[in-house]
N, C-alpha and C positions, 0 to 999 in steps of 0.2 A: 131387446130381442136380436139377434144376430142370423141373419138368413144364410149367411155362406160359412164353409168352414174355413178352418184355417189356410191360408195362403202356404203353398210350396214354394222354395225359391228356384226354382229350377223350371224348364219348359221353351213353350216359344210363342210366336207369334204368327199368326198369319190373318190378312185382311181377307174377308166374306163378302159376298155381294157383288158393290158394285167393281171393284177392282179384281176378282174373282180369286179360286182355291183350287190347291190339288188335295183331293182326298186321300193322298196316297203316304209315304213314309216321311218325307221328306219336305221342308218350306225354306226359303231364304229368309233369314230373320238376323237378329241380333242375340248374343249370348247371355244365360244366367246358368248358375249350377245349384247342385242342393245346398252348398255350403253361402250362398247368395252373396258372392265376389261379386265389386262392382264391374259394372263394361267402362271399358275405356272406349265413351262412346258421346256420342252428342245427346241433348235432353230430349231430342225431338224426333216424329217418326211418328208410322202408323203400325198397325200389326203385323203387318211385312215390312221389317225396319231395314231402312238406309242408315247407315251410322257414320260419322265422320270419327275416326278416331284418334288421330295425330297432327300434331303443329297447329291448336287452333283454327282449322277447317282448311289446310293446307292437304290433307290426305283423306280420301273418301274408301269406306270398306263396306262390300255386301258379305255377310254372311249368311252360310246355310246351314241349319241346325236338324237333329233328327226331334220330330215332336212328341217322341215316347218319353225321352229324357232330357232334352237339351244338349245331347253333345253333339258338339260341333261336326260337319263333315266335310266344308270347304269356306275358303273366303278367299275375296278377290281387292286388291287395293289399289287403287290408282291418285299419282302426283293430281291436285286438281285448286291450286293456290285460289284463295278468296280472300279480299279483305274484312276484317273483321265487321259484322252486323250491329247497326247501332240499337236495335231493341233486344232486349234481354230476353225478351220471352220466346226467340225464336233462333232458329239455328240451322245448320250445313245438312242436317239429315231430317227434314220434312215430309218426304214422301215416302211410299210403299210401293216396293216392288209388284208386278202382278205376276201368276204362275196361271199356265194350264197343263194340258196334259204332254207338253213337249218341249217347253221352254220355262224361262224364267225371263222377265223385261224390265228393266230400273232404268232408272235416268239421274245422271250425276251432273249438277250445274253448277257454275260459276258466273262470273261476269265475261269471262271469254269463252266460255264452250257452253255447249247444251248438248251433253252425251244421253244416247239411248242406245242400249247395250243388254243382249240377248245371250243366254246362257242355257247349256243342256242340264238336266238333272245333278250331272256329276259336275259341273262349274265350269263345264270348257266354253269359252267364249263361241257365239256362231257368227254373230255380226256386231258393228257399231256403226253408228250413225250421229255426227255432228250437226243439231240445226244449228249454230251460230250462237250468237252474244245473247246473253240475258240482263236486263236491267230492270231493277225494283229494289226498292227499299228495304226490304224484309227478305230478300232471296226469295228463292224458286219452293212452291210447297204443292203443287197439283200432280197426283200419282198418276201411271197410266191405266190404260184398260184395254182389253181382248175382247174383239169383236168379227167372230166370223172370218178368224184368221189373219185381224188386220190388227195392228197394237196401233190405238187413238192416243195421240199426246196431246194436252192443251198447252199453248204458250203466250199465254195471255200476258204482258209485261207491259212496262211503262215505255219499251221501243215499241218496234214493229211487231205486232201478234199476230198469230194465226192458230189455226187447229189443223194437225197432222195427221194421216193416217199413212204407216208402214207396213210394207207386206210382213207379216211375224217371220216366216222361212226367211225372208233374205235382209230387210231392213229398207228394200225400195221403198221410194215414193209413190203410194197409190193413189192419194192426193191432198191439196193442201187448200186450206180455207181460209182468207184474210181476214184480220179481222179490224174491228174501227178503234182507234186512240181515245173516244171521249172527249168530253169537255175539259176532263181534267186528266192529262196523261201521267202526271203523278201518282195517282191511284188508280190508273189501270190495271195493274197486276193484278191477276185474281187467283184464287188457291182452289178451286173447287175442281174435285174429281168429277167425270161427265156419268150420265147416266142412259141408260136406254128407255125409251118407250115406243108403244106400236101405236101407231094414230090410226084416225077411222077407215081412211082406206087401205089400211094394211101395212103400206110404209113405217119403217122405223125411224124415229128421229133421236138425235143425240141434243140432251138438255144443258144446259150451259149457262154459268153464273157470270158477270164480270161487271164492273159499275159502265163500261161503257155500251154494253147490250143489254143490262139486266137480265134476266131470263131470256135465254133465247134457244132455238132449235135450228140444227143443218141436219141434213141427211146421211144417216150415220153410212151409208152405202157411198156415196158420191162427193161429198161434204157442200151441197147445194144449201143456201140459204133457204129456212122456210119463214121464218119470222124472229122477233125480239120485242123488249118492253123496256126501255132505255129510261124506267121511271126512278132510278136510285143514284142517289147524290152522293153516295158514299162506297167505300170499297166492298166489295165482296167475297167473302171466306165460305161461307159455308155451301157445302151442295146443293143444288136445288131436288128437290124432293117431289113427286106426284101424288094428290091427295083426292082421289076420285078425278073429275074434270078438270081439276085446278092444279097448277105447279107452282110452289111455293118458294121464293127467294127473299133473302134476308141482307141487309149491310149494316154497317157501323163505322165505327171506329175504335182505338183504343183507349182512347178517353172516356168511354162509354157515355158519352151523349148524342143525342138526337139517333140512336138505332131505329131501324123501323123493319116491317116483315111484309110483304105484298104478296097476295095470291093471283097468279095470271088465269084465267081461263086459255085452256089448253083450244087448239083447231084453227087458228088464227092464220094469216099471212100480211106478211110486210111488217112495219112497224104498228105494235098493236097496243102500243104505251097508252094512248088515249080513248082504247075503247075496250079492253079486255080485262081492264084492273078490276077484280071483283071486291076486293076491300083491303085495307092497310089497317096494321097492328102498329103502334107505338108506344106500347108498354112491355117493359119488363121481354123483350124480347132479344133473340141472339145476335150475336157480331159473328164469333167463331165456331159454334157447335151448330153441327145441322139437326133440323127439326126431326120428330120422329110420328110418324102417322099410323095410326091402329085403329080400326072398328069406328070409323068415323070421326076421329079425334087428332087433333096436332097436339103433341107434348112437346112443351119449349123446355128446353134449359138454358137460362140467360149465363153470360158470363159473369155478370156479378152475384150468381148465385138464386136467382127466382126461378121455380118451376110452374109450369101452368098448362092447363088443359084447356084447348080451343075445338068448339064445334068447327071442324075443316072447311064443313058446305058454306057458313056465313062468316064465321070469325068473330061470332060470341063466346065470350070469355065462359069457362064454365068453373074454374077454380084458379087461383093464384095464391102460391106461400113461397115467402123467403126459407130456404133452406140454409139453416145456421152452421156457419162457420165453415162456408163452401161458396169455393169460385171455380169458374170451367172451362176449359180451352178443348176438353173432349167433348165428343156428342154422346147421347144416350144411346143405348142399344136393349134391345126388346130380348127378353130368355124368358119361357113359361108364362108369359101373361104378367112378366114384372119389368119396370123398368131398371136398368141398371146405370150409376153415373161415378164415372169417376175423377175425383176433382183432384185439383191442384194442390191440397192441403194434405191429401194422402188417404184420403178414405174413398170407399166404393158405398154409396148410397144406392138404397133400393125404394124403389116407390112403388106402390098400386097403380094400376090402371082405373078406370073409370069415373063417375062422374064425381067420387069422394075423393080429397086429398088425402095417401096416407102413406107415412113414412114408416117402409117396413123395418128396417134396420140399416145397421152399418158396420162396417168391416174395416181395418186397417191397411192400407197397402204398404205400411213402412216408410214411406215417403210419396212427395207428390207425383202428378202425371201431367200431363197435356198431351197425352194419346188415348186415341178412341179406343178401349174395349173390346175384344174379338171373341167367338164361343165358338167350340169345337169337341164335338165328343164329352158333352157336360163338363167342359173345364172352361174358364173363362181366362185370356191371357190378357196381361196388362204391361207396357214398357212406362215402367216409372223413370225417374229421372237416372237414374244408374243402374237401374238392374230389369231383369224380366222376370213379373210374376205370375206363376200358374196357381190358379184358386181350384183344386182340384173338387170334383162331384164327390156326395156323400153316396 
């Protein structure tokens, strides 16, 4: 059974949800066309794509294409030399730009510079700000977000770390919140895109993940520290998610050993590591993919290819199954009550939600992907290793 139509080898990608999106005619994306010509780009990057195109990481390029047919509208390139990264599964185009009704904001990061640049929708650069050096074994990977006219940039690294809020109109610093280095500064770098959550008192908190702070909360409008949960002893890559009155975080390593997930009770103050951990799961938990919460259940897709459904309130396992011939770096997404998972082996695997495991089908993407799919207008968009793939709705 194949629940998806055949892919079209053109189109665009954008990031929906936590990084924001523009429901108009253009996005800042990488390119593919009807003949499925290869992208001269890095292998990674989310649905709104930053692409490194030339000289093994020496030049970074952002490309805007028309979402109806994938036609390129504009592109900007910048010299940004950087030494080759040691991990074959990472690259220089790991993050997604964020788009609102007026502008596009993207991060261009090397060891020597952390550039945040804003453009109008025609590609004119509006402002740029250099946040300084960046030290991390696997490069940079946290996407910016826009909230109430401010650009939020997480800078959790193995060096001096912070979260910064910039005025989206000018790039001026609104606030800067320092981050701890943690017990092991060699794994302090984190790769989560933050999310917002409204607290019981009506204030809005920014939820982040890092090994230094675990799942943590700061005030999105001021940067003031609310609480953290430093109970994770490995690197954190996945973003936090809210599941009822819990915040979910996971940690792990590239070796896949010792990965675990913890649920933290929301609403604390200060260090809540000893008081607010509701439960911890250590079987078949993800390191890189972000979990999915739907109708009281957590759905986990592990890097090694295990799919699990968990009762979110208690941590009780509902089902867990190995997906044959599947490994994952991308996160699962929900569409029409079904879970879509894009594998490193080049398949889109579709699972049913609910209390019983059921694989509904698989479709070939033509090659593997490390990028999370996104959905818009009845289409699914995926950046594979060398192409953009648009899967058109029936």
